[in-house]
Each structure stands twice: as C-alpha cells, then as structure tokens.
N, C-alpha and C positions, 0 to 999 in steps of 0.2 A: 525446476520448481521454483517460483518465485517466492520471495520472503513475505510473510504475513505477520504482523505483530501478535496476532491471536494464536499463532502456532503452538507456543509454549503451554499456553493455558489450555487450550483444546486437547493437547496431548496429555495433559495432567487429568483433565475430565475422563478422557478415554481409559486411562489406566485405572481409574476408580471403577468405571463401569465394567471393564474385564475382570475385575476382582470379584464381581457380583456374578457375571455371566460371561463364559469363555467366548461367545460369539463375538466376532469383531464389529463394533459399532462404527458407522460412518456419519459424519455430522455436517449440517449446513445450518448457518446463521444468516437470516435475511430480514428485510423489513416488509411492510405491507405492499410496497411497490416492486417487489421482487428484486431488491438491490441486495446483493450478497456481500456478507462481511467475512464470511468463511464458507468454503465449499470443498469437500472431499471430492477428488476427481472420480472416485469409484461411483459417485452419484450422478455421473453424466447422463446414463441411461434413464434415470428417474427425474431428470431436471424439469421436464414438460409436466410431469404428474405433480411434482412439488409446487411449480409455479401455478398451474390451473387450480389446485386445492387451495393454495394460499390467497388467491384472489377472492374466493367465496368464503373464507374462514371468518367466523363470527364469535369465536370464543373469547372470554374474558381473561384477564391477567391471571396466571396461576392455574388456569384450565388447559386441557389437552383435548387432541382429537385424532383418531386412528382412522385413515381412510380404508375402504375395503380393498381397493386396487392394488395395494402394495403394503408390505411390512414397515410402514412409516408411522412416526409419532411427531405430532406437532404440538409444540408447548409454547404458549404465549408468555413471554417473560417481562415484557413492557407493553405499553400502549402500541408501539411501532415494531417491537422485534419479536421474531419466531425463532425458536431453537427446534431444529428437525433431527430426529434420529432414525437411521435406517439400519436394519438387521438383514444381512445377506441370507442367513439361515434362521431357522426358528420361527416361532409365531409372533405376530404383531402384539399380542398381549405382553410378552416378555418385556417390551420396551417400557412398560409401566413400572418395572423394577428399578428404571433409572430416574423416576420421578424425584426422589429425594435428592439425588445428585444435582440434577438440574436446578432444583430450588436453591441448594447451598452454594452454587456458582453464579446464580443469576445476577447478583450486585457486581461481581468482578467483571462479568462479561459485559453489563451495561457500561461500567467505568471504562473499560478498555475501548468499546466502540465510541463512546463519547470523546475520548482522547483522539481517536482516529479521526472522527468527524471535525473536531476543533482545529486539528493541525491541517487537515485537507482544506478547510475553508481559509485558513491563514495562507497556506501556500498558493492556492488558486487565486486568492485576491492579490497577493502582493509579491511572492518570491519564487520566481521562475528561473531555474539555474540552466542557462545555455552555454556550452563551451564552443568557442569559435576558433577556428583554425587561424583566421586572421581578422583582426579589427583594429580601428583607430580608437585612440584614447577618447572616450566621450568628452563632450564640451561642458556637459552640465553635470551636476552632482548625481551619482549613481550610489544606491544603496546595496550593500551585500549583507548577508546575514552569517552569524556565527553561533555555534551551539554552545550554550552555557549549562553546565550541571548545577541545578539548584543547590543553595547552600545546606538545606536540611537533609539532603541525600549524600553529602560528601563523606560521611563517617561510616556509610553502608559497605558491606563485604561485597566485593566483586571477584570475578575470575581474574587470573593474571592478565589476558588478553583484554578483558573488558577495562581492567585499571589502566593499562598503557593508552587505551583510546580516550576514556572518560577524564583522565587527568589533563588531557590536551583540550577538553572542552570547558575552556575558561572564559568564553565570551570574547576573546581577542583574536581566535584563529578561525578562518574559514574551513570548510570541509576539504577543500583541496589542499590547503596547508597541513591539515591534520593528516591526510593520505600520504603527503610527502614525507612527513616527519615519522610516523609510526611505521615500523618494518613488519607490517601485516598485510595480506591481501586486500585490496581495495573493497571487494564484495563483504569481507567480514567487518571491517570498519563501517561501512554504510549500514551493515545490519545491526551492529551494536548501538551506533546513534539512533536508528529507527526505533529499536526494541524501547530504548529508555525514553525516547520522544513520545511514544505511544503510551507509556506509563505515566507520563507527565513529570517526569525527573528531569528533562531536559527542555529548555526553552531556547528560542532563537532570539537574539538581539541583533540590532543592525549597526552598521558602521558605514561611512561613505567614502567615496573618491579613494579607493585603494586599488593598487596595481595587482590584479589577480587575473588568472586565466578564465574564472567563472563570473559572467556578467549577470548580475541579479536584476530582477525587475519584470514587469509585465510587458506585453508587446507593445501597449501603450506608452509605457515609460521609455522603451527603447527608441520609439518612433520621436519622442520628445527631445532627443539629444540633437536633432536637427539632420538626421539621417534615416533614410527609409531602408532598414536593413531586411532583406529577405534571407531566410534561413533554410537551407537544403540538407535534411538528414539523410545520412547514408548508413546502412547496416554493414559493417565489416564483414568480408566474404567468409572469414572462418566460423561466424556465428549464424550463417544463413541456413544451416540445417537443424537449428535448434527448434525446441517446440515452445509456443507461445499459446496463451489463453486466446479464445475466440476473439475477444474484443481487441486485445493487444495486437493479434494477427491481423486484423482488419487494416490498423494503422501501419505496422511493420512492414507489410508488403509494398507499400508506396515510398518507404524510406530507401530509396535507390539513388539519392543525389540529384534526381531529375526533377522532383517535386518539392516545392516549398510547403510551409505550414498551412498556409491558407488553402493551397490546393488539396492537400491531404484532408483537410478538414471538410472540404466540399465533396470530395470523393467518397469519404466514409460517413457523411451525414452526422459527424461528431463535432462538438465545439472546438475551437482552437485551444482552449484550456485542457480539454481531454487528450488532445493530441500531445500538446506540450508535456504533459504529466508522463505519458509513455516515453517520449523522447528523453525527457530529463532522468527517468529511471534507468534507461538502457545506456545513456551517454555516461552517467556516473558508474555503472558496471563496467564501462570500457568497451561495449559492444557496438557503439554508434559514433559516428563523427558527424559534426554539423559544419557545413560549409556555406560560405557567403555567396558563392557562384555555383550554378549547376554544373554537373559533369557533362 
C-alpha cells in the first residue's frame, strides 16, 4: 500500500463514523474530472459506478445525492471536490447519519488537498529527483532542494521518530543526506517528510552546485548541462511481485532497464512528468535503479 498524506485524516473520519454506525464505511475523495485524492481499495468494484455518477452530478456545495444502483453517498464539499461514502452492508439511507461528520471535516480535507496540489505543482515544475548510477559532474549550476521545517512549527510535539527526522529538516540537508544520517528505514523517513510537507509544515528551499547522488531539475534543465542524458529505470528483481496501482503498474511494467523515460511516456500515453513522478517515488523507496545505459 502506497503512502497517502490523507490516510491519517480519513482514518480519523472513519473512526467517528463507526462510533455512530458499526458498518465499515469505505471512502473516496475525487474531483469533477474523476481525479482521486483518496480511494479505498474495497471500492474497486464500484469505481465505474462512482465515476459515471460523478460525471452527471449537479448538486451544490453542502448537498448530497444517493444513487439507486448502490449504497453510495455523494457529498459535494467544494466547487470541485466530492466526498463519497460506501456501506457494504445496510441501507443507503444510513449514509445520511454521517452528514454532520462530513461537514465538520470539510475544511480540513480541503486544506490537505490544497497542500497536496500545491506541492505537486512545485515538484512537477521544478524538482525532479533522479538517482544516477554513473554521472559526470554538471558543467552548469544545478539546483537541489532541502526540506525545511517552518519556524512556527518547531516547538510542536512530535513522536520520537518524527523528531529524529524533523530536526534534520533545517534547509541545509538534502533528503539523501537525511536518509544517511537518521538510523530509520528509508520509507519511514520519506513518509514523515511527505506527511508534514502535505500539512504545510515543511517547505523546500534550493541550494546549488552540491556534490550529492540526487540530481535535481527537470529534464529540460538536465539537457541544459551540455549532455543529453537518457535514463533507463529498472525495477529491482525482489520487488517485481509487488502490487501497484493500475496507473503506476502501466509505467512500472516498462521499467526493465531497456526503455528510457521518453519511450515509457510514449508507450503508456502518459506525460514524461507523470512517468518521472512514479520513478522518483520508487527510486526513493529503493525499489528502482536508474541507469544511463540500457541493459
């Protein structure tokens, strides 16, 4: 299961719902274009119904709609966001018992998603992290980003492990340097940084011309160094039996060390930015290597 900054908030919402009704609620949060920000795997069989119904949804903010075809509830929480609840057992009318909970958490959900969107835009525009097995030192100035815990949050309470990571987020250390310094699993370190980044507690600042194994910048910036570098991602063998989301799986299947970023983009009909986002994610988890030459 991949990390989602909304996990903690949605689990809190579910616990409130289960205190009212013992039926297990399953939740999806999506926009009017059927882009998901949160999606319970148990809803896979209902995905087509959700998306078809969402396309024709005309309710106003604060209103709800209950389709006849399934025990689903659609709540519009903003101009563009829909909160969906599914009850595997029970009557669809029971979903209305959760109307107050949805209303109480609406602002938090919107703030979380706004932070996710903001960071996605920043990262897609400027900060692509590609780990290279071999590379020459760039001739030109290269920017890399370092996480910085904002001043106003430094006196907040954190768990022991969170504290170990966040005290290193001082704006001078790259993510790779933090991973080397903190004696915690890489996945946990990345998860902690992502959690507080999505909350807006961490910002990324840039520094340049630093010797680090993580080369930062868009593909256009890499090309500007005077070398046309082709990157060939390869999924490590021990992770090839893992499960991936449908969209990620489309990209991962071509991460065999034989296809470069551009080729994967063309074969999957996805932008190079989308391909890089998936590769960056699993490279940071240690599941992928990125080569300069094909296997």
